[in-house]
N, C-alpha and C positions, 0 to 999 in steps of 0.2 A: 111207628111210634118213635119219637125222638129220644125219649127217656124210658126205655122198657124195663130197666132193672132198678130204678129208683123208687122206693116205696113212699116217698114224700108227697105231700099234697101240693107244695109250691116249690118253684125253682127261681133262681135269679138268672136272667139272660142279659147279655150285652148285645146291643144291636146297632149296626151301622148300615150305610148304603149297600155294602156288599154282602151283608149277612143273608143267609138263605133259609131262615127258620120259617117254615110254612106248615104248621101243625094245626089241624082242624079241631083237635080236642083241647086246645089251650086257650084260656082267657089271658090276655096280656094287659097288665096295668103298668103304665109308664111311671117310674118313681123318681128318676133323676136323669139329668143331662150332664155329661162329663165333657169338659173342654180338653182337647188334645193340642199339643204344640211343641215347639222347640224351646228349651231353656238353656241358660248359660250363667256362669258366674262372672260378674263384671270385674272382679279382681284379676281375672285371667284373660277375658275376651271382651270385645266391644260389640255393640249391636249394629255395627256399620253394615253388615251383610243383612239386607232385608229383602232380597230377591230370592224367590224359590229356586231359581236356576243357579244361584251362586252359593248354595248351601254346601256344595262339595269343596269349597275353598276352606271350610272349617273341618276340624277333626270331629267327625260325627260319632256319637255313641247311640247305637240303635239296638233294639232287641233282635234276637235271631230271626231269620227268615220264616221259621215255622210258627212264630207267635202270631196271634190274631192282630195285635197292634202293628206289627211289621207288615203283615199282609195288607192291612188297611192303608198304611202309609205308602207302600209300593203301588197300590191301586190309585191313590190320589196322585202320586208322582206320574204314573202312566197316563192319567187323564190330562196332565200338564206337560207331557213330553219330556220329563226329567227322570233320570236314573240316579239315585243317591248311592254313593259308595262310602260305607262307614269305615272309620278307622278301627272301631271296636264294636263287636257284637256281644251282647250279654243276654242272660236268661230271664231277667225280671225288670219290672218298672223300678223297683227299689234300687237295684244296681245302677240303672241309668241315672237315677237321682243322686246317689252317693258319689259316683265317679264324676258326674258333672259338677257337683258341689265342691269337690277337691281340685277342680280345674283341669281334668284330663280331656275335656272336650265339651261339645255342645250336644245335649241329649234331646231325644224325642220321647215325650211321656204324657201322661194325663196331668194337666196343669193343677187340678184339684189335689192331686197326691203330693205335690211338692210345696204346698203352701207353708209347711212347717220349716222348710229350708230357707232361712232368712237371706242367705247369700244368692239364691237363684232368682233370676229375672226371666220373664218371657221374651223371647226373640220375636219381634214383630216382623212378619214377612208379608209379601204382596199377594199371597194366595190364602184364602180362608180354608182351613181344614175343618171338615164337618165334625159336629159333635158326636159323641158316643152316647146312645140312649141305654139306660139300665131299666129293665122291666122285671116285674114280679109276674111269673107265669104260673097260673093255677090250672089244674086238670079239671075240665068240665064234667068228667065222668066220675068224679070222686066227691063224696060228701065231706066237707071240711069239719074238723072237730071244733069245739068251742075255742080251744086255745089257738088253733089256726086262724079262725075268724078274728079273734082279738089281735093276733100278730099282724094280720093284713090291715086291720083298721089302724093300728099303730104306724105301720110303714107308710100308709097313705097320708098320715098327718105330718110326717117328717118333711 
């Protein structure tokens, strides 16, 4: 069982090409697609680098190797024969956005998370980075409460 100690009826899962969630007792409901990519502040950098292979020419801000986002990026890089060398490794998506916003480099993050940063622009590169899917996973073996059913209905409408 993937979640043996959690008494909840539902869980949120992030899923991408390399995820290995294979639970028979879960119903998975896709609720959102998240776009991932590289962002920069045009006050400090230009978008002249648009080749995946040339990203190392920029001061890259990436999450630490242990994070799921970084593992996914490293997987995509491996598929394209590229190894990225970050100038800075941080622990969260928020730090990537903040440090990129103040011009310390070009960051890899979830594009939807940086929409409130008016200075940040997406760096268009020649390789498509697959989306990240967010699922609501429910336990097939548990009877949901009325509140849980209403919550799931609400989430599906968003």
